[in-house]
C-alpha positions in Angstrom: 0.2 -0.2 0.2 1.2 3.5 -0.3 2.5 5.8 2.5 0.3 8.5 3.5 1.1 11.8 2.3 3.5 14.0 4.3 1.0 16.8 5.8 1.8 19.7 6.7 0.2 21.3 10.2 -0.2 25.1 10.2 1.3 25.5 13.9 0.8 28.9 14.1 -0.5 32.1 11.9 3.2 32.5 11.1 4.9 28.9 11.5 3.7 26.0 9.3 5.4 22.3 10.9 6.0 18.9 8.8 6.5 15.7 10.8 8.0 13.6 8.4 8.5 10.7 10.8 8.1 9.8 14.5 11.8 11.7 15.1 12.1 14.0 12.5 10.4 17.7 12.3 10.2 20.4 9.9 9.7 23.5 10.8 8.8 26.4 7.8 9.0 30.2 8.3 8.5 33.3 6.6 11.6 36.4 7.4 12.2 39.3 5.7 13.6 42.5 7.6 13.4 43.0 11.0 12.1 39.8 11.5 12.9 37.5 14.1 11.8 34.1 16.2 12.4 32.9 19.4 12.0 29.3 20.7 12.5 27.8 24.2 14.6 24.9 24.9 14.2 22.7 27.9 15.1 19.4 28.7 14.2 18.2 32.3 11.6 19.7 33.7 11.0 17.0 36.4 7.7 18.7 37.1 5.9 16.1 39.5 9.1 16.5 41.4 8.6 18.3 44.7 11.8 20.2 44.1 11.0 20.9 40.4 10.8 25.1 40.6 7.3 25.4 39.4 7.1 29.1 39.7 10.1 29.6 37.6 8.5 27.3 34.3 5.9 29.5 34.7 8.1 32.9 34.6 9.8 31.4 31.2 6.3 29.9 29.9 4.4 33.1 30.2 8.1 35.0 28.7 7.6 32.6 25.7 4.2 33.6 24.8 4.9 37.6 25.2 7.3 36.3 22.5 5.9 34.4 20.4 8.1 31.3 21.2 7.5 27.7 20.4 8.8 25.4 23.1 11.6 22.1 22.5 11.5 19.8 24.9 13.9 17.2 24.9 13.1 14.7 27.5 12.7 13.9 31.3 9.4 16.7 31.6 8.9 13.6 34.2 10.2 13.0 37.3 8.3 9.7 38.7 11.2 8.8 41.1 9.0 6.9 43.7 8.1 3.5 42.1 8.9 0.4 44.3 11.6 0.1 40.9 13.5 3.3 41.2 16.4 2.7 43.7 16.6 6.5 44.6 12.7 6.1 45.6 12.0 8.6 48.5 8.1 9.0 50.0 9.2 12.1 51.5 9.8 13.5 47.8 6.4 12.8 46.6 4.2 15.7 46.3 1.4 15.5 48.7 -1.8 14.8 45.3 -0.2 12.5 44.1 -0.2 9.9 47.1 -2.7 7.2 45.7 -2.0 3.9 44.4 -3.1 5.7 40.6 -0.2 7.9 41.3 0.9 7.8 37.5 -2.6 8.7 36.0 -2.7 11.8 38.4 0.2 13.0 37.6 -0.4 12.8 33.1 -3.8 14.6 34.5 -1.9 17.7 36.0 0.2 17.9 33.9 -1.7 18.4 30.7 -3.8 21.0 33.0 -0.7 22.9 34.1 0.9 22.8 30.4 -2.9 23.5 29.1 -2.9 27.0 28.7 0.5 26.6 26.8 0.2 24.1 24.5 -0.3 25.6 21.6 3.4 26.8 21.8 5.0 23.3 22.6 6.3 21.8 19.2 7.9 18.6 20.7 8.3 16.7 23.7 10.8 14.1 23.6 12.0 11.1 25.8 14.9 11.2 28.5 15.8 8.0 30.7 13.1 8.9 33.3 10.6 8.8 31.1 11.9 5.2 29.5 11.9 3.8 32.9 7.8 3.7 33.1 7.2 2.9 30.2 10.1 -0.2 30.1 9.2 -1.1 34.1 4.9 0.2 34.1 4.2 0.0 30.9 2.6 3.5 30.4 3.8 5.6 28.0 3.4 8.7 29.9 5.1 11.1 27.3 2.4 10.4 24.8 -0.1 10.2 26.9 0.2 14.0 27.5 0.7 14.6 24.5 -1.9 13.0 23.6 -4.0 15.2 26.5 -2.6 18.5 25.2 -3.4 18.3 22.1 -7.1 17.3 22.0 -8.0 18.7 25.5 -6.0 21.6 24.8 -5.8 21.8 21.1 -2.7 21.4 20.8 0.2 20.2 17.6 2.4 18.8 19.9 4.8 16.1 18.4 6.1 13.4 20.5 10.1 13.1 19.9 11.9 10.2 20.3 15.1 9.9 22.7 16.9 11.5 19.8 16.1 13.4 17.2 15.8 16.8 14.2 14.2 19.5 13.9 14.7 21.9 10.5 14.1 24.8 10.6 13.5 26.0 6.9 13.7 29.5 5.9 11.6 31.6 2.8 13.7 35.1 2.8 11.9 37.9 1.1 9.5 35.1 -0.4 12.3 34.1 -2.3 15.9 33.0 -1.0 16.1 29.6 1.5 18.0 28.6 4.2 17.7 26.4 6.8 19.0 25.3 9.8 19.4 22.0 11.8 19.1 21.4 15.0 19.8 17.4 16.3 18.8 16.9 19.6 19.5 14.4 22.1 18.3 14.0 25.6 22.4 12.9 26.9 23.7 9.6 28.5 25.9 9.1 31.3 26.9 11.4 34.7 28.5 14.4 32.5 31.8 14.4 34.7 32.3 16.5 37.6 35.5 18.2 36.3 34.6 18.6 32.7 30.0 18.7 32.8 30.3 16.9 30.0 31.5 19.6 28.0 33.9 16.5 26.1 31.0 14.8 24.8 31.0 17.9 22.3 34.0 16.4 20.0 32.7 13.2 19.5 29.2 14.3 19.1 30.8 17.3 16.4 32.4 14.0 14.5 29.4 11.8 13.8 26.8 14.6 13.8 28.2 17.2 10.3 25.1 18.1 9.2 23.8 19.5 12.6 24.1 23.5 13.3 22.7 23.0 16.6 23.7 20.5 18.9 21.4 20.1 21.8 22.0 17.8 24.6 20.4 17.3 28.3 20.2 14.4 31.3 22.8 16.1 33.2 21.1 19.3 34.4 24.1 21.4 33.6 24.3 24.7 31.3 26.1 26.1 28.8 26.8 26.6 24.9 29.8 25.8 23.1 30.7 26.7 19.4 33.2 24.9 17.5 34.5 26.3 14.1 34.6 24.4 11.5 36.2 24.5 7.9 33.4 23.5 5.2 33.9 23.4 1.4 31.3 23.9 -1.0 30.5 22.4 -4.0 31.9 24.8 -6.3 35.4 24.2 -4.1 35.1 27.7 -2.2 36.4 26.9 1.5 34.4 28.9 3.7 34.2 28.1 7.6 30.4 27.7 10.0 30.0 27.2 14.1 28.2 24.3 15.0 27.0 25.3 18.5 27.1 22.3 21.2 24.2 23.5 23.9 23.5 21.3 26.9 19.9 21.8 28.6 19.4 22.5 32.5 16.8 21.6 34.6 13.9 23.4 36.7 14.7 20.2 39.7 16.9 21.5 42.9 18.0 18.2 43.6 20.8 19.8 45.9 18.9 22.3 47.6 20.6 22.9 51.3 22.8 19.7 51.3 21.3 18.2 54.1 20.5 15.0 52.4 18.7 13.2 49.3 20.0 11.0 47.0 21.4 14.0 44.9 24.0 15.0 48.1 24.7 11.7 49.1 26.1 10.6 45.7 28.6 13.7 46.2 26.8 15.9 43.5 27.1 19.4 43.2 24.6 22.0 42.7 23.4 22.6 38.9 21.6 25.4 37.5 18.1 25.3 37.1 16.3 27.1 33.9 16.0 26.4 30.7 18.0 28.1 27.5 17.0 30.9 25.1 17.1 30.5 21.1 16.6 33.2 18.9 16.4 34.1 15.0 16.7 37.0 13.4 17.3 38.2 9.5 20.6 40.1 9.4 22.6 41.0 6.2 20.0 39.4 4.0 20.5 35.7 5.7 19.1 34.5 9.2 21.7 33.9 12.0 20.5 32.9 15.9 21.8 33.2 19.5 22.0 31.4 22.0 21.5 32.4 25.3 20.7 30.3 28.6 18.6 32.1 31.5 19.4 29.9 34.4 19.2 30.7 38.6 
């Protein structure tokens, strides 16, 4: 049977999206003089954790709304560490409203209510190790359930992303010129490293991700931006240079707190920044440029 044709979805009045596959989507935008577009890059929200800074989440989401931004989330939106299969579990860390036998259902319902007013801003929610642990150990796909609620109950067009995947930003400039920016996202793996904070991974990923302009990782709850300069050769034989940006998005969960106790402290892990990262596209010198800025505390 022939495959179903790929449909272009009207994400906003000025943005259209094509979901090319389960972990690739293309975002189409028109750009001209004075134009800009903001994107909120987040991961590791751990929204259901007692230690998630929900006020800071709202501050960023409200700022994104004012900026006309859309949101790309790279996984571990859920914390869900209190199940019997998780060695890090602590009943004291569970929020009171989730202390019931149907804990996972309550968490998804509550998250859908919280993010519902922002549903039309979310482009994609990916998967992290916490999310996948629930799929593996409980047989419940909480990310898909949340996205379904955001789309059916709150009018969103959110895509369920993978543990890794791609977002292609496709720009039409002044109605004629075309330019693209390719973003590779990967939730992350490993401990990040107490000294390097995972920066050493930029050199490894730069080797096997030659097509990416921006590489986003989360997982370790660190926050940084590392630009890597590259020499390129065009099809016409011209030597040029460009920059591949490597970005680590942090968390909204403050696990360290006062450093007195808890799994994070007892396994000798340091304080981590709390927040997210802004990606701003803008038109300048007849081309699309972008800047990447963490906003943390």
